[in-house]
mmCIF file of the protein (N, C-alpha, C, O) and its ligand, coordinates in Angstrom:
data_MODEL
# 
_entry.id   MODEL 
# 
loop_
_entity.id 
_entity.type 
_entity.pdbx_number_of_molecules 
1 polymer     1 
2 non-polymer 1 
# 
_entity_poly.entity_id                      1 
_entity_poly.type                           'polypeptide(L)' 
_entity_poly.nstd_linkage                   no 
_entity_poly.nstd_monomer                   no 
_entity_poly.pdbx_seq_one_letter_code       MLPSVNQFFDSLPKKQCAKCGTVMEEQSECYMHVCTECSGEKTYPLSFQPDSKKAI 
_entity_poly.pdbx_seq_one_letter_code_can   MLPSVNQFFDSLPKKQCAKCGTVMEEQSECYMHVCTECSGEKTYPLSFQPDSKKAI 
_entity_poly.pdbx_strand_id                 A 
# 
loop_
_entity_poly_seq.entity_id 
_entity_poly_seq.num 
_entity_poly_seq.mon_id 
_entity_poly_seq.hetero 
1 1  MET n 
1 2  LEU n 
1 3  PRO n 
1 4  SER n 
1 5  VAL n 
1 6  ASN n 
1 7  GLN n 
1 8  PHE n 
1 9  PHE n 
1 10 ASP n 
1 11 SER n 
1 12 LEU n 
1 13 PRO n 
1 14 LYS n 
1 15 LYS n 
1 16 GLN n 
1 17 CYS n 
1 18 ALA n 
1 19 LYS n 
1 20 CYS n 
1 21 GLY n 
1 22 THR n 
1 23 VAL n 
1 24 MET n 
1 25 GLU n 
1 26 GLU n 
1 27 GLN n 
1 28 SER n 
1 29 GLU n 
1 30 CYS n 
1 31 TYR n 
1 32 MET n 
1 33 HIS n 
1 34 VAL n 
1 35 CYS n 
1 36 THR n 
1 37 GLU n 
1 38 CYS n 
1 39 SER n 
1 40 GLY n 
1 41 GLU n 
1 42 LYS n 
1 43 THR n 
1 44 TYR n 
1 45 PRO n 
1 46 LEU n 
1 47 SER n 
1 48 PHE n 
1 49 GLN n 
1 50 PRO n 
1 51 ASP n 
1 52 SER n 
1 53 LYS n 
1 54 LYS n 
1 55 ALA n 
1 56 ILE n 
# 
loop_
_struct_asym.id 
_struct_asym.entity_id 
A 1 
B 2 
# 
loop_
_chem_comp.id 
_chem_comp.type 
_chem_comp.mon_nstd_flag 
ALA 'L-peptide linking' y 
ASN 'L-peptide linking' y 
ASP 'L-peptide linking' y 
CYS 'L-peptide linking' y 
GLN 'L-peptide linking' y 
GLU 'L-peptide linking' y 
GLY 'peptide linking'   y 
HIS 'L-peptide linking' y 
ILE 'L-peptide linking' y 
LEU 'L-peptide linking' y 
LYS 'L-peptide linking' y 
MET 'L-peptide linking' y 
PHE 'L-peptide linking' y 
PRO 'L-peptide linking' y 
SER 'L-peptide linking' y 
THR 'L-peptide linking' y 
TYR 'L-peptide linking' y 
VAL 'L-peptide linking' y 
ZN  non-polymer         . 
# 
_pdbx_entity_nonpoly.entity_id   2 
_pdbx_entity_nonpoly.name        ? 
_pdbx_entity_nonpoly.comp_id     ZN 
# 
_pdbx_nonpoly_scheme.asym_id         B 
_pdbx_nonpoly_scheme.entity_id       2 
_pdbx_nonpoly_scheme.mon_id          ZN 
_pdbx_nonpoly_scheme.ndb_seq_num     1 
_pdbx_nonpoly_scheme.pdb_seq_num     101 
_pdbx_nonpoly_scheme.auth_seq_num    101 
_pdbx_nonpoly_scheme.pdb_mon_id      ZN 
_pdbx_nonpoly_scheme.auth_mon_id     ZN 
_pdbx_nonpoly_scheme.pdb_strand_id   A 
_pdbx_nonpoly_scheme.pdb_ins_code    . 
# 
loop_
_atom_site.group_PDB 
_atom_site.id 
_atom_site.type_symbol 
_atom_site.label_atom_id 
_atom_site.label_alt_id 
_atom_site.label_comp_id 
_atom_site.label_asym_id 
_atom_site.label_entity_id 
_atom_site.label_seq_id 
_atom_site.pdbx_PDB_ins_code 
_atom_site.Cartn_x 
_atom_site.Cartn_y 
_atom_site.Cartn_z 
_atom_site.occupancy 
_atom_site.B_iso_or_equiv 
_atom_site.pdbx_formal_charge 
_atom_site.auth_seq_id 
_atom_site.auth_comp_id 
_atom_site.auth_asym_id 
_atom_site.auth_atom_id 
_atom_site.pdbx_PDB_model_num 
ATOM   1   N  N  . MET A 1 1  ? -136.637 19.570 30.551 1.00 0.00 ? 1   MET A N  1 
ATOM   2   C  CA . MET A 1 1  ? -137.819 18.779 30.924 1.00 0.00 ? 1   MET A CA 1 
ATOM   3   C  C  . MET A 1 1  ? -138.371 19.241 32.277 1.00 0.00 ? 1   MET A C  1 
ATOM   4   O  O  . MET A 1 1  ? -137.634 19.436 33.243 1.00 0.00 ? 1   MET A O  1 
ATOM   5   N  N  . LEU A 1 2  ? -139.670 19.405 32.305 1.00 0.00 ? 2   LEU A N  1 
ATOM   6   C  CA . LEU A 1 2  ? -140.300 19.751 33.579 1.00 0.00 ? 2   LEU A CA 1 
ATOM   7   C  C  . LEU A 1 2  ? -140.503 18.491 34.411 1.00 0.00 ? 2   LEU A C  1 
ATOM   8   O  O  . LEU A 1 2  ? -140.705 17.400 33.878 1.00 0.00 ? 2   LEU A O  1 
ATOM   9   N  N  . PRO A 1 3  ? -140.446 18.664 35.712 1.00 0.00 ? 3   PRO A N  1 
ATOM   10  C  CA . PRO A 1 3  ? -140.746 17.517 36.572 1.00 0.00 ? 3   PRO A CA 1 
ATOM   11  C  C  . PRO A 1 3  ? -142.177 17.060 36.361 1.00 0.00 ? 3   PRO A C  1 
ATOM   12  O  O  . PRO A 1 3  ? -143.061 17.867 36.072 1.00 0.00 ? 3   PRO A O  1 
ATOM   13  N  N  . SER A 1 4  ? -142.395 15.798 36.502 1.00 0.00 ? 4   SER A N  1 
ATOM   14  C  CA . SER A 1 4  ? -143.732 15.268 36.253 1.00 0.00 ? 4   SER A CA 1 
ATOM   15  C  C  . SER A 1 4  ? -144.734 15.851 37.236 1.00 0.00 ? 4   SER A C  1 
ATOM   16  O  O  . SER A 1 4  ? -144.387 16.201 38.364 1.00 0.00 ? 4   SER A O  1 
ATOM   17  N  N  . VAL A 1 5  ? -145.959 15.949 36.801 1.00 0.00 ? 5   VAL A N  1 
ATOM   18  C  CA . VAL A 1 5  ? -146.997 16.525 37.645 1.00 0.00 ? 5   VAL A CA 1 
ATOM   19  C  C  . VAL A 1 5  ? -147.194 15.692 38.897 1.00 0.00 ? 5   VAL A C  1 
ATOM   20  O  O  . VAL A 1 5  ? -147.409 16.211 39.993 1.00 0.00 ? 5   VAL A O  1 
ATOM   21  N  N  . ASN A 1 6  ? -147.117 14.410 38.704 1.00 0.00 ? 6   ASN A N  1 
ATOM   22  C  CA . ASN A 1 6  ? -147.315 13.520 39.856 1.00 0.00 ? 6   ASN A CA 1 
ATOM   23  C  C  . ASN A 1 6  ? -146.258 13.772 40.916 1.00 0.00 ? 6   ASN A C  1 
ATOM   24  O  O  . ASN A 1 6  ? -146.541 13.783 42.114 1.00 0.00 ? 6   ASN A O  1 
ATOM   25  N  N  . GLN A 1 7  ? -145.034 13.974 40.447 1.00 0.00 ? 7   GLN A N  1 
ATOM   26  C  CA . GLN A 1 7  ? -143.957 14.220 41.388 1.00 0.00 ? 7   GLN A CA 1 
ATOM   27  C  C  . GLN A 1 7  ? -144.181 15.535 42.122 1.00 0.00 ? 7   GLN A C  1 
ATOM   28  O  O  . GLN A 1 7  ? -143.918 15.657 43.318 1.00 0.00 ? 7   GLN A O  1 
ATOM   29  N  N  . PHE A 1 8  ? -144.670 16.509 41.376 1.00 0.00 ? 8   PHE A N  1 
ATOM   30  C  CA . PHE A 1 8  ? -144.908 17.825 41.956 1.00 0.00 ? 8   PHE A CA 1 
ATOM   31  C  C  . PHE A 1 8  ? -145.934 17.737 43.085 1.00 0.00 ? 8   PHE A C  1 
ATOM   32  O  O  . PHE A 1 8  ? -145.718 18.255 44.180 1.00 0.00 ? 8   PHE A O  1 
ATOM   33  N  N  . PHE A 1 9  ? -147.036 17.083 42.803 1.00 0.00 ? 9   PHE A N  1 
ATOM   34  C  CA . PHE A 1 9  ? -148.085 16.974 43.820 1.00 0.00 ? 9   PHE A CA 1 
ATOM   35  C  C  . PHE A 1 9  ? -147.647 16.080 44.971 1.00 0.00 ? 9   PHE A C  1 
ATOM   36  O  O  . PHE A 1 9  ? -148.099 16.228 46.106 1.00 0.00 ? 9   PHE A O  1 
ATOM   37  N  N  . ASP A 1 10 ? -146.768 15.160 44.653 1.00 0.00 ? 10  ASP A N  1 
ATOM   38  C  CA . ASP A 1 10 ? -146.298 14.262 45.694 1.00 0.00 ? 10  ASP A CA 1 
ATOM   39  C  C  . ASP A 1 10 ? -145.445 15.009 46.706 1.00 0.00 ? 10  ASP A C  1 
ATOM   40  O  O  . ASP A 1 10 ? -145.392 14.641 47.880 1.00 0.00 ? 10  ASP A O  1 
ATOM   41  N  N  . SER A 1 11 ? -144.778 16.061 46.242 1.00 0.00 ? 11  SER A N  1 
ATOM   42  C  CA . SER A 1 11 ? -143.896 16.802 47.129 1.00 0.00 ? 11  SER A CA 1 
ATOM   43  C  C  . SER A 1 11 ? -144.673 17.769 48.012 1.00 0.00 ? 11  SER A C  1 
ATOM   44  O  O  . SER A 1 11 ? -144.155 18.267 49.012 1.00 0.00 ? 11  SER A O  1 
ATOM   45  N  N  . LEU A 1 12 ? -145.927 18.031 47.629 1.00 0.00 ? 12  LEU A N  1 
ATOM   46  C  CA . LEU A 1 12 ? -146.726 18.936 48.441 1.00 0.00 ? 12  LEU A CA 1 
ATOM   47  C  C  . LEU A 1 12 ? -147.111 18.280 49.758 1.00 0.00 ? 12  LEU A C  1 
ATOM   48  O  O  . LEU A 1 12 ? -147.478 17.106 49.802 1.00 0.00 ? 12  LEU A O  1 
ATOM   49  N  N  . PRO A 1 13 ? -147.021 19.052 50.820 1.00 0.00 ? 13  PRO A N  1 
ATOM   50  C  CA . PRO A 1 13 ? -147.416 18.529 52.116 1.00 0.00 ? 13  PRO A CA 1 
ATOM   51  C  C  . PRO A 1 13 ? -148.910 18.271 52.159 1.00 0.00 ? 13  PRO A C  1 
ATOM   52  O  O  . PRO A 1 13 ? -149.708 19.081 51.687 1.00 0.00 ? 13  PRO A O  1 
ATOM   53  N  N  . LYS A 1 14 ? -149.269 17.161 52.717 1.00 0.00 ? 14  LYS A N  1 
ATOM   54  C  CA . LYS A 1 14 ? -150.696 16.854 52.802 1.00 0.00 ? 14  LYS A CA 1 
ATOM   55  C  C  . LYS A 1 14 ? -151.306 17.594 53.973 1.00 0.00 ? 14  LYS A C  1 
ATOM   56  O  O  . LYS A 1 14 ? -150.721 17.706 55.050 1.00 0.00 ? 14  LYS A O  1 
ATOM   57  N  N  . LYS A 1 15 ? -152.494 18.090 53.723 1.00 0.00 ? 15  LYS A N  1 
ATOM   58  C  CA . LYS A 1 15 ? -153.190 18.808 54.780 1.00 0.00 ? 15  LYS A CA 1 
ATOM   59  C  C  . LYS A 1 15 ? -153.900 17.812 55.682 1.00 0.00 ? 15  LYS A C  1 
ATOM   60  O  O  . LYS A 1 15 ? -154.750 17.036 55.245 1.00 0.00 ? 15  LYS A O  1 
ATOM   61  N  N  . GLN A 1 16 ? -153.534 17.856 56.920 1.00 0.00 ? 16  GLN A N  1 
ATOM   62  C  CA . GLN A 1 16 ? -154.148 16.923 57.847 1.00 0.00 ? 16  GLN A CA 1 
ATOM   63  C  C  . GLN A 1 16 ? -154.841 17.653 58.972 1.00 0.00 ? 16  GLN A C  1 
ATOM   64  O  O  . GLN A 1 16 ? -154.393 18.712 59.412 1.00 0.00 ? 16  GLN A O  1 
ATOM   65  N  N  . CYS A 1 17 ? -155.927 17.088 59.431 1.00 0.00 ? 17  CYS A N  1 
ATOM   66  C  CA . CYS A 1 17 ? -156.644 17.664 60.552 1.00 0.00 ? 17  CYS A CA 1 
ATOM   67  C  C  . CYS A 1 17 ? -155.780 17.574 61.797 1.00 0.00 ? 17  CYS A C  1 
ATOM   68  O  O  . CYS A 1 17 ? -155.198 16.532 62.097 1.00 0.00 ? 17  CYS A O  1 
ATOM   69  N  N  . ALA A 1 18 ? -155.710 18.674 62.506 1.00 0.00 ? 18  ALA A N  1 
ATOM   70  C  CA . ALA A 1 18 ? -154.874 18.710 63.696 1.00 0.00 ? 18  ALA A CA 1 
ATOM   71  C  C  . ALA A 1 18 ? -155.498 17.924 64.835 1.00 0.00 ? 18  ALA A C  1 
ATOM   72  O  O  . ALA A 1 18 ? -154.837 17.587 65.818 1.00 0.00 ? 18  ALA A O  1 
ATOM   73  N  N  . LYS A 1 19 ? -156.763 17.644 64.685 1.00 0.00 ? 19  LYS A N  1 
ATOM   74  C  CA . LYS A 1 19 ? -157.466 16.947 65.762 1.00 0.00 ? 19  LYS A CA 1 
ATOM   75  C  C  . LYS A 1 19 ? -157.517 15.448 65.527 1.00 0.00 ? 19  LYS A C  1 
ATOM   76  O  O  . LYS A 1 19 ? -157.039 14.657 66.340 1.00 0.00 ? 19  LYS A O  1 
ATOM   77  N  N  . CYS A 1 20 ? -158.115 15.071 64.385 1.00 0.00 ? 20  CYS A N  1 
ATOM   78  C  CA . CYS A 1 20 ? -158.323 13.648 64.159 1.00 0.00 ? 20  CYS A CA 1 
ATOM   79  C  C  . CYS A 1 20 ? -157.329 13.069 63.162 1.00 0.00 ? 20  CYS A C  1 
ATOM   80  O  O  . CYS A 1 20 ? -157.225 11.851 63.017 1.00 0.00 ? 20  CYS A O  1 
ATOM   81  N  N  . GLY A 1 21 ? -156.598 13.944 62.476 1.00 0.00 ? 21  GLY A N  1 
ATOM   82  C  CA . GLY A 1 21 ? -155.563 13.448 61.579 1.00 0.00 ? 21  GLY A CA 1 
ATOM   83  C  C  . GLY A 1 21 ? -156.085 13.065 60.210 1.00 0.00 ? 21  GLY A C  1 
ATOM   84  O  O  . GLY A 1 21 ? -155.351 12.485 59.409 1.00 0.00 ? 21  GLY A O  1 
ATOM   85  N  N  . THR A 1 22 ? -157.320 13.373 59.932 1.00 0.00 ? 22  THR A N  1 
ATOM   86  C  CA . THR A 1 22 ? -157.880 13.050 58.631 1.00 0.00 ? 22  THR A CA 1 
ATOM   87  C  C  . THR A 1 22 ? -157.251 13.909 57.548 1.00 0.00 ? 22  THR A C  1 
ATOM   88  O  O  . THR A 1 22 ? -157.132 15.125 57.699 1.00 0.00 ? 22  THR A O  1 
ATOM   89  N  N  . VAL A 1 23 ? -156.851 13.276 56.461 1.00 0.00 ? 23  VAL A N  1 
ATOM   90  C  CA . VAL A 1 23 ? -156.285 14.031 55.348 1.00 0.00 ? 23  VAL A CA 1 
ATOM   91  C  C  . VAL A 1 23 ? -157.389 14.800 54.658 1.00 0.00 ? 23  VAL A C  1 
ATOM   92  O  O  . VAL A 1 23 ? -158.373 14.227 54.191 1.00 0.00 ? 23  VAL A O  1 
ATOM   93  N  N  . MET A 1 24 ? -157.210 16.108 54.601 1.00 0.00 ? 24  MET A N  1 
ATOM   94  C  CA . MET A 1 24 ? -158.259 16.957 54.053 1.00 0.00 ? 24  MET A CA 1 
ATOM   95  C  C  . MET A 1 24 ? -157.995 17.274 52.595 1.00 0.00 ? 24  MET A C  1 
ATOM   96  O  O  . MET A 1 24 ? -156.850 17.298 52.144 1.00 0.00 ? 24  MET A O  1 
ATOM   97  N  N  . GLU A 1 25 ? -159.068 17.514 51.869 1.00 0.00 ? 25  GLU A N  1 
ATOM   98  C  CA . GLU A 1 25 ? -158.929 17.967 50.493 1.00 0.00 ? 25  GLU A CA 1 
ATOM   99  C  C  . GLU A 1 25 ? -158.397 19.392 50.499 1.00 0.00 ? 25  GLU A C  1 
ATOM   100 O  O  . GLU A 1 25 ? -158.638 20.160 51.431 1.00 0.00 ? 25  GLU A O  1 
ATOM   101 N  N  . GLU A 1 26 ? -157.686 19.722 49.469 1.00 0.00 ? 26  GLU A N  1 
ATOM   102 C  CA . GLU A 1 26 ? -157.113 21.060 49.385 1.00 0.00 ? 26  GLU A CA 1 
ATOM   103 C  C  . GLU A 1 26 ? -158.199 22.108 49.238 1.00 0.00 ? 26  GLU A C  1 
ATOM   104 O  O  . GLU A 1 26 ? -159.000 22.060 48.304 1.00 0.00 ? 26  GLU A O  1 
ATOM   105 N  N  . GLN A 1 27 ? -158.221 23.036 50.147 1.00 0.00 ? 27  GLN A N  1 
ATOM   106 C  CA . GLN A 1 27 ? -159.207 24.118 50.068 1.00 0.00 ? 27  GLN A CA 1 
ATOM   107 C  C  . GLN A 1 27 ? -158.465 25.438 50.083 1.00 0.00 ? 27  GLN A C  1 
ATOM   108 O  O  . GLN A 1 27 ? -158.058 25.925 51.138 1.00 0.00 ? 27  GLN A O  1 
ATOM   109 N  N  . SER A 1 28 ? -158.294 26.013 48.899 1.00 0.00 ? 28  SER A N  1 
ATOM   110 C  CA . SER A 1 28 ? -157.449 27.187 48.753 1.00 0.00 ? 28  SER A CA 1 
ATOM   111 C  C  . SER A 1 28 ? -157.951 28.367 49.577 1.00 0.00 ? 28  SER A C  1 
ATOM   112 O  O  . SER A 1 28 ? -157.168 29.188 50.055 1.00 0.00 ? 28  SER A O  1 
ATOM   113 N  N  . GLU A 1 29 ? -159.257 28.435 49.734 1.00 0.00 ? 29  GLU A N  1 
ATOM   114 C  CA . GLU A 1 29 ? -159.806 29.593 50.438 1.00 0.00 ? 29  GLU A CA 1 
ATOM   115 C  C  . GLU A 1 29 ? -159.898 29.349 51.938 1.00 0.00 ? 29  GLU A C  1 
ATOM   116 O  O  . GLU A 1 29 ? -160.305 30.221 52.706 1.00 0.00 ? 29  GLU A O  1 
ATOM   117 N  N  . CYS A 1 30 ? -159.525 28.188 52.317 1.00 0.00 ? 30  CYS A N  1 
ATOM   118 C  CA . CYS A 1 30 ? -159.676 27.833 53.729 1.00 0.00 ? 30  CYS A CA 1 
ATOM   119 C  C  . CYS A 1 30 ? -158.317 27.486 54.326 1.00 0.00 ? 30  CYS A C  1 
ATOM   120 O  O  . CYS A 1 30 ? -157.570 26.678 53.773 1.00 0.00 ? 30  CYS A O  1 
ATOM   121 N  N  . TYR A 1 31 ? -158.018 28.091 55.432 1.00 0.00 ? 31  TYR A N  1 
ATOM   122 C  CA . TYR A 1 31 ? -156.719 27.829 56.053 1.00 0.00 ? 31  TYR A CA 1 
ATOM   123 C  C  . TYR A 1 31 ? -156.884 27.196 57.426 1.00 0.00 ? 31  TYR A C  1 
ATOM   124 O  O  . TYR A 1 31 ? -156.091 27.418 58.341 1.00 0.00 ? 31  TYR A O  1 
ATOM   125 N  N  . MET A 1 32 ? -157.917 26.420 57.536 1.00 0.00 ? 32  MET A N  1 
ATOM   126 C  CA . MET A 1 32 ? -158.178 25.807 58.827 1.00 0.00 ? 32  MET A CA 1 
ATOM   127 C  C  . MET A 1 32 ? -157.233 24.629 59.039 1.00 0.00 ? 32  MET A C  1 
ATOM   128 O  O  . MET A 1 32 ? -156.779 23.993 58.087 1.00 0.00 ? 32  MET A O  1 
ATOM   129 N  N  . HIS A 1 33 ? -156.955 24.362 60.286 1.00 0.00 ? 33  HIS A N  1 
ATOM   130 C  CA . HIS A 1 33 ? -156.037 23.273 60.598 1.00 0.00 ? 33  HIS A CA 1 
ATOM   131 C  C  . HIS A 1 33 ? -156.781 22.019 61.005 1.00 0.00 ? 33  HIS A C  1 
ATOM   132 O  O  . HIS A 1 33 ? -156.174 20.993 61.310 1.00 0.00 ? 33  HIS A O  1 
ATOM   133 N  N  . VAL A 1 34 ? -158.088 22.110 61.006 1.00 0.00 ? 34  VAL A N  1 
ATOM   134 C  CA . VAL A 1 34 ? -158.860 20.932 61.347 1.00 0.00 ? 34  VAL A CA 1 
ATOM   135 C  C  . VAL A 1 34 ? -159.878 20.658 60.252 1.00 0.00 ? 34  VAL A C  1 
ATOM   136 O  O  . VAL A 1 34 ? -160.242 21.561 59.500 1.00 0.00 ? 34  VAL A O  1 
ATOM   137 N  N  . CYS A 1 35 ? -160.333 19.433 60.161 1.00 0.00 ? 35  CYS A N  1 
ATOM   138 C  CA . CYS A 1 35 ? -161.301 19.089 59.129 1.00 0.00 ? 35  CYS A CA 1 
ATOM   139 C  C  . CYS A 1 35 ? -162.655 19.724 59.459 1.00 0.00 ? 35  CYS A C  1 
ATOM   140 O  O  . CYS A 1 35 ? -162.855 20.287 60.535 1.00 0.00 ? 35  CYS A O  1 
ATOM   141 N  N  . THR A 1 36 ? -163.559 19.615 58.515 1.00 0.00 ? 36  THR A N  1 
ATOM   142 C  CA . THR A 1 36 ? -164.857 20.258 58.683 1.00 0.00 ? 36  THR A CA 1 
ATOM   143 C  C  . THR A 1 36 ? -165.599 19.715 59.890 1.00 0.00 ? 36  THR A C  1 
ATOM   144 O  O  . THR A 1 36 ? -166.313 20.441 60.581 1.00 0.00 ? 36  THR A O  1 
ATOM   145 N  N  . GLU A 1 37 ? -165.420 18.440 60.127 1.00 0.00 ? 37  GLU A N  1 
ATOM   146 C  CA . GLU A 1 37 ? -166.116 17.839 61.261 1.00 0.00 ? 37  GLU A CA 1 
ATOM   147 C  C  . GLU A 1 37 ? -165.609 18.416 62.574 1.00 0.00 ? 37  GLU A C  1 
ATOM   148 O  O  . GLU A 1 37 ? -166.389 18.761 63.462 1.00 0.00 ? 37  GLU A O  1 
ATOM   149 N  N  . CYS A 1 38 ? -164.305 18.514 62.679 1.00 0.00 ? 38  CYS A N  1 
ATOM   150 C  CA . CYS A 1 38 ? -163.721 19.016 63.912 1.00 0.00 ? 38  CYS A CA 1 
ATOM   151 C  C  . CYS A 1 38 ? -163.936 20.533 64.035 1.00 0.00 ? 38  CYS A C  1 
ATOM   152 O  O  . CYS A 1 38 ? -164.106 21.055 65.136 1.00 0.00 ? 38  CYS A O  1 
ATOM   153 N  N  . SER A 1 39 ? -163.928 21.210 62.923 1.00 0.00 ? 39  SER A N  1 
ATOM   154 C  CA . SER A 1 39 ? -164.114 22.665 62.955 1.00 0.00 ? 39  SER A CA 1 
ATOM   155 C  C  . SER A 1 39 ? -165.574 23.029 63.189 1.00 0.00 ? 39  SER A C  1 
ATOM   156 O  O  . SER A 1 39 ? -165.904 24.174 63.495 1.00 0.00 ? 39  SER A O  1 
ATOM   157 N  N  . GLY A 1 40 ? -166.441 22.029 63.038 1.00 0.00 ? 40  GLY A N  1 
ATOM   158 C  CA . GLY A 1 40 ? -167.861 22.257 63.265 1.00 0.00 ? 40  GLY A CA 1 
ATOM   159 C  C  . GLY A 1 40 ? -168.145 22.615 64.704 1.00 0.00 ? 40  GLY A C  1 
ATOM   160 O  O  . GLY A 1 40 ? -169.195 23.166 65.034 1.00 0.00 ? 40  GLY A O  1 
ATOM   161 N  N  . GLU A 1 41 ? -167.196 22.293 65.550 1.00 0.00 ? 41  GLU A N  1 
ATOM   162 C  CA . GLU A 1 41 ? -167.315 22.626 66.959 1.00 0.00 ? 41  GLU A CA 1 
ATOM   163 C  C  . GLU A 1 41 ? -168.604 22.094 67.562 1.00 0.00 ? 41  GLU A C  1 
ATOM   164 O  O  . GLU A 1 41 ? -169.269 22.760 68.357 1.00 0.00 ? 41  GLU A O  1 
ATOM   165 N  N  . LYS A 1 42 ? -168.931 20.894 67.166 1.00 0.00 ? 42  LYS A N  1 
ATOM   166 C  CA . LYS A 1 42 ? -170.081 20.266 67.803 1.00 0.00 ? 42  LYS A CA 1 
ATOM   167 C  C  . LYS A 1 42 ? -169.656 19.794 69.183 1.00 0.00 ? 42  LYS A C  1 
ATOM   168 O  O  . LYS A 1 42 ? -168.727 19.000 69.333 1.00 0.00 ? 42  LYS A O  1 
ATOM   169 N  N  . THR A 1 43 ? -170.339 20.287 70.154 1.00 0.00 ? 43  THR A N  1 
ATOM   170 C  CA . THR A 1 43 ? -169.945 19.959 71.516 1.00 0.00 ? 43  THR A CA 1 
ATOM   171 C  C  . THR A 1 43 ? -170.566 18.644 71.960 1.00 0.00 ? 43  THR A C  1 
ATOM   172 O  O  . THR A 1 43 ? -171.745 18.562 72.305 1.00 0.00 ? 43  THR A O  1 
ATOM   173 N  N  . TYR A 1 44 ? -169.734 17.635 71.937 1.00 0.00 ? 44  TYR A N  1 
ATOM   174 C  CA . TYR A 1 44 ? -170.195 16.346 72.430 1.00 0.00 ? 44  TYR A CA 1 
ATOM   175 C  C  . TYR A 1 44 ? -169.330 15.902 73.597 1.00 0.00 ? 44  TYR A C  1 
ATOM   176 O  O  . TYR A 1 44 ? -168.385 15.132 73.424 1.00 0.00 ? 44  TYR A O  1 
ATOM   177 N  N  . PRO A 1 45 ? -169.647 16.375 74.745 1.00 0.00 ? 45  PRO A N  1 
ATOM   178 C  CA . PRO A 1 45 ? -168.896 15.953 75.931 1.00 0.00 ? 45  PRO A CA 1 
ATOM   179 C  C  . PRO A 1 45 ? -168.927 14.446 76.067 1.00 0.00 ? 45  PRO A C  1 
ATOM   180 O  O  . PRO A 1 45 ? -169.954 13.819 75.807 1.00 0.00 ? 45  PRO A O  1 
ATOM   181 N  N  . LEU A 1 46 ? -167.830 13.870 76.465 1.00 0.00 ? 46  LEU A N  1 
ATOM   182 C  CA . LEU A 1 46 ? -167.736 12.416 76.552 1.00 0.00 ? 46  LEU A CA 1 
ATOM   183 C  C  . LEU A 1 46 ? -168.773 11.840 77.494 1.00 0.00 ? 46  LEU A C  1 
ATOM   184 O  O  . LEU A 1 46 ? -169.213 10.702 77.334 1.00 0.00 ? 46  LEU A O  1 
ATOM   185 N  N  . SER A 1 47 ? -169.151 12.625 78.460 1.00 0.00 ? 47  SER A N  1 
ATOM   186 C  CA . SER A 1 47 ? -170.078 12.106 79.451 1.00 0.00 ? 47  SER A CA 1 
ATOM   187 C  C  . SER A 1 47 ? -171.528 12.273 79.016 1.00 0.00 ? 47  SER A C  1 
ATOM   188 O  O  . SER A 1 47 ? -172.452 11.801 79.679 1.00 0.00 ? 47  SER A O  1 
ATOM   189 N  N  . PHE A 1 48 ? -171.706 12.951 77.894 1.00 0.00 ? 48  PHE A N  1 
ATOM   190 C  CA . PHE A 1 48 ? -173.052 13.236 77.428 1.00 0.00 ? 48  PHE A CA 1 
ATOM   191 C  C  . PHE A 1 48 ? -173.560 12.123 76.517 1.00 0.00 ? 48  PHE A C  1 
ATOM   192 O  O  . PHE A 1 48 ? -173.014 11.910 75.435 1.00 0.00 ? 48  PHE A O  1 
ATOM   193 N  N  . GLN A 1 49 ? -174.576 11.431 76.938 1.00 0.00 ? 49  GLN A N  1 
ATOM   194 C  CA . GLN A 1 49 ? -175.146 10.359 76.127 1.00 0.00 ? 49  GLN A CA 1 
ATOM   195 C  C  . GLN A 1 49 ? -176.642 10.595 75.962 1.00 0.00 ? 49  GLN A C  1 
ATOM   196 O  O  . GLN A 1 49 ? -177.438 10.222 76.823 1.00 0.00 ? 49  GLN A O  1 
ATOM   197 N  N  . PRO A 1 50 ? -177.013 11.210 74.861 1.00 0.00 ? 50  PRO A N  1 
ATOM   198 C  CA . PRO A 1 50 ? -178.399 11.629 74.622 1.00 0.00 ? 50  PRO A CA 1 
ATOM   199 C  C  . PRO A 1 50 ? -179.370 10.454 74.506 1.00 0.00 ? 50  PRO A C  1 
ATOM   200 O  O  . PRO A 1 50 ? -180.567 10.597 74.757 1.00 0.00 ? 50  PRO A O  1 
ATOM   201 N  N  . ASP A 1 51 ? -178.844 9.299  74.124 1.00 0.00 ? 51  ASP A N  1 
ATOM   202 C  CA . ASP A 1 51 ? -179.754 8.187  73.864 1.00 0.00 ? 51  ASP A CA 1 
ATOM   203 C  C  . ASP A 1 51 ? -180.069 7.370  75.110 1.00 0.00 ? 51  ASP A C  1 
ATOM   204 O  O  . ASP A 1 51 ? -181.015 6.583  75.138 1.00 0.00 ? 51  ASP A O  1 
ATOM   205 N  N  . SER A 1 52 ? -179.255 7.577  76.135 1.00 0.00 ? 52  SER A N  1 
ATOM   206 C  CA . SER A 1 52 ? -179.475 6.733  77.309 1.00 0.00 ? 52  SER A CA 1 
ATOM   207 C  C  . SER A 1 52 ? -179.690 7.575  78.559 1.00 0.00 ? 52  SER A C  1 
ATOM   208 O  O  . SER A 1 52 ? -179.278 8.733  78.632 1.00 0.00 ? 52  SER A O  1 
ATOM   209 N  N  . LYS A 1 53 ? -180.320 6.985  79.500 1.00 0.00 ? 53  LYS A N  1 
ATOM   210 C  CA . LYS A 1 53 ? -180.545 7.625  80.790 1.00 0.00 ? 53  LYS A CA 1 
ATOM   211 C  C  . LYS A 1 53 ? -181.305 8.930  80.642 1.00 0.00 ? 53  LYS A C  1 
ATOM   212 O  O  . LYS A 1 53 ? -180.969 9.929  81.278 1.00 0.00 ? 53  LYS A O  1 
ATOM   213 N  N  . LYS A 1 54 ? -182.318 8.918  79.812 1.00 0.00 ? 54  LYS A N  1 
ATOM   214 C  CA . LYS A 1 54 ? -183.124 10.113 79.677 1.00 0.00 ? 54  LYS A CA 1 
ATOM   215 C  C  . LYS A 1 54 ? -184.499 9.870  80.304 1.00 0.00 ? 54  LYS A C  1 
ATOM   216 O  O  . LYS A 1 54 ? -185.499 10.477 79.919 1.00 0.00 ? 54  LYS A O  1 
ATOM   217 N  N  . ALA A 1 55 ? -184.510 9.005  81.237 1.00 0.00 ? 55  ALA A N  1 
ATOM   218 C  CA . ALA A 1 55 ? -185.779 8.659  81.879 1.00 0.00 ? 55  ALA A CA 1 
ATOM   219 C  C  . ALA A 1 55 ? -186.037 9.582  83.061 1.00 0.00 ? 55  ALA A C  1 
ATOM   220 O  O  . ALA A 1 55 ? -185.689 9.293  84.206 1.00 0.00 ? 55  ALA A O  1 
ATOM   221 N  N  . ILE A 1 56 ? -186.637 10.657 82.744 1.00 0.00 ? 56  ILE A N  1 
ATOM   222 C  CA . ILE A 1 56 ? -186.953 11.592 83.824 1.00 0.00 ? 56  ILE A CA 1 
ATOM   223 C  C  . ILE A 1 56 ? -188.438 11.520 84.158 1.00 0.00 ? 56  ILE A C  1 
ATOM   224 O  O  . ILE A 1 56 ? -188.907 12.234 85.045 1.00 0.00 ? 56  ILE A O  1 
HETATM 225 ZN ZN . ZN  B 2 .  ? -160.812 16.330 62.232 1.00 0.00 2 101 ZN  A ZN 1 
# 
């Protein structure tokens, strides 16, 4: 008897974003350690607030 499919997938390590910890969908062609959002490298400095204090 083969092990059940569910058991097989259960034993696989879940891919998690190294930054935010979001569980990522399996992407065979992608070996990134961060999710798409984090890998997007959108630079949002904590001190940067585009919506406020733009009164120049
Ligand atoms: Zn992430």
